[in-house]
C-alpha positions, 0 to 999 in steps of 0.5 A: 378449935378447928380440926385439921385434915391430914396432908394426904387427904387434902392432896387426894381431894386436890388431885380428884378435884383437878381431874374429876371426870377421871376420878369418877370414871375410876370409881364406876363399877366394871360390867360383869364378865361373860363366862366362857362359852364354846363355839356353836357347832357348824359341821356335818349335822348327821354326826349327832345321829350316831348309833346307840346314842338313844341308849347312852343318853337314856332319852326315853327316861329323860322324856318321861321325867320331863313329862313329855307325853301325847298332846304336849308342847315341847321345845328343843333349844339348840336343836342341831340336827333335830335328833331329839326333835323327831323323838319328841315329835313321835312321842307327843303325836299329832295332838302335840307340837315340838318347836325346834329352836336353833340360831343356825339357819342351816339347822332349821333347814335341815330339820324342816327337810327331816320332818318332811321326810319322816312325815312329822307334821307336828314340828315347827322350826324357829330361828332363835337368838342367842338371848331369846328362843322366840317361842310363842307365849304359853306354848310348851310343857317341857323344854330340853337343852341337850348338850348345847347350854355350854354354847349359849352366849347369853344364858341368863337372858335366854332363860329369862326370855324362855319363861313367857313360853312356859305353861303352868308346871312346865319343866326345863331340862338341861343335859350337859357335861362338866367343863370350863365353858369353852371345852364343850362343857360347863360346870353344873354349879355354874348352870344352877347359879345362872338358872337361879339368877334367871328366876328358876328353881332346881327340881331334880338333879340326875347323873344317869345320862352317861355311864362315866357320870361326867354328864348331868341332867338338871330339871328346872321349874320357873320360880313363883 
């Protein structure tokens, strides 16, 4: 005895059969939405050199945690004015090297002039891309994204492309403020999720970088 399909099922089959391309298109998965990001800063770069910033961010402690020592290779991604670049350059000395990466040509020019003025011969500027810092392979022992991760338009791709530049045991530090992405901050759990997607593990989490505890400091390592 033959079974009969419900009328509704037959009608749906006829409709899709008559407009197959349209039905197929409707069944295609939608591309993932990008999370919100803040517009990269393009104003006066000297604003980052505010008095007392070094103490507020406890940057010496940050560098110690990241293993930034004489002779090491360091990347400052989203370098801006080079505020962190010059401090890392003094710490690693002439035997080390610091790569100042930014997508803004004005920033790389500013840092070149600053390094020359401060007689730092171990600073190299790189005009990076939103999804790639364009660092040399196997070049760095430590990386810091200081208050810039919320501006990165392609964070997962950037972190993936960063991996080739990391030497064994390299640490990647991210200092940022909790927020919704477009308010000059991005929630810590979002950063952790994106880092894991890019192939990293969270080694440590700190909140000492600001007294109000709104800022966080994550230390990542590349997963095996």
